[in-house]
N, C-alpha and C positions, 0 to 999 in steps of 0.2 A: 729355628732354623729351616728355609725350606731347599735342604739339598739338592733336590731333586729337581724343582725348579729354577735355580740358578744353573746349575750342570747343564739342563735342557738349553737355556738361555748361551749357554757360552757354545755349546754345542752347535746353537744354530748362525752364532759368529758375530752374537755380541761382544763388546767390550768386559769388562770385569765390573764399571761402573755402571752401564748397562745393568750386566745380568743381577746387579743387587742393589740397584735403585729403590725400590719399595722396601726389603729390609731395614735398608741404613734412614730410610724417612720415617719408619715405623718403630726404630730403635732412638730416634733422638726425639720422635714426638713422645715415647714415652722414659725416657730422660727429663724433660721439662715438666710433665704432671705434677709432680710434688710442689717446685716453684711456684707454677702456676695456681695449685689450690690453695698454698700459704698466704698468696697474692690476695686471692678473692675473699681470704677469712680475715683478712689485717682489717683493722680498725670496726667492720664490722661482730665479731664473734669475741672480736679477743684484742688487747690493747698492748702493741709490740712492747717492749723495753724502752726501748730511747725515749719512745713519744712518753710513754708516760712518767719518767722519770725527767724531760724536760720538762714536762708542766707542773707535777710536784717541786721542782726545782724554782719556778715560776714563769720561765719564757710563754710569751703569748704561744697557748694551742695551733695558732693559725702557722707560726714557724714551729713547732714540733710535728705539727704533719705532714710541712715540705721537706724536714727531714727524713722522715720516716719513710715517705715516698723517694726520695732520692737513694736511700739505701735500699729500700727494695729493688729497686730499678736495677741498682748496682750489685746485687748477690744474683738477681735473673739473668744479667748480663752476663755474671763471671758463670753460673751455671752453665746458658747455653754453650759458650764459649766452649767450655769444658766437654758438654756433650758432643759437641761437633768435631772437636778436637779428638777425641776417643774414641767416635766412631770412625772418624776416618783413618784413622792408625791405627784401629783392630781391624778394619775391612781391608786396608792397604795386608796387613799383615798375610790375609786369608790367602794372597796370591801370588803369585811366583811371578818372574817376569814372561813368560809366554802364556799369561792370564788362565792360569791352569787353578784351581780350588785346591786348597794345600790346607783342610781339616787336621793334617797330624802338627801343622804349626799353633795350634792350642793350648793343646798340651803340655808345653813347654817352652 
């Protein structure tokens, strides 16, 4: 975390949201990297379990692929919402009502 950068922005009159905008963006991007990587590899490197099961069960391959794409998008959406919510709650906890950085709140 860029403590001095955040504190410097707060001293210059930025709100807490403006002061940590880049850090929050980097955190969200880092949280989404694993699901994006797994979506890139699905179907090319590996056949996901549900799709393989449907194909072996006799369903048409295109239908199995459609279901697998739906499931992957739902997982990615859930991961995205969870990441954004946790970053927002965590960043909100770092500041008090007077918009001061409170790193002591991280410990407990």
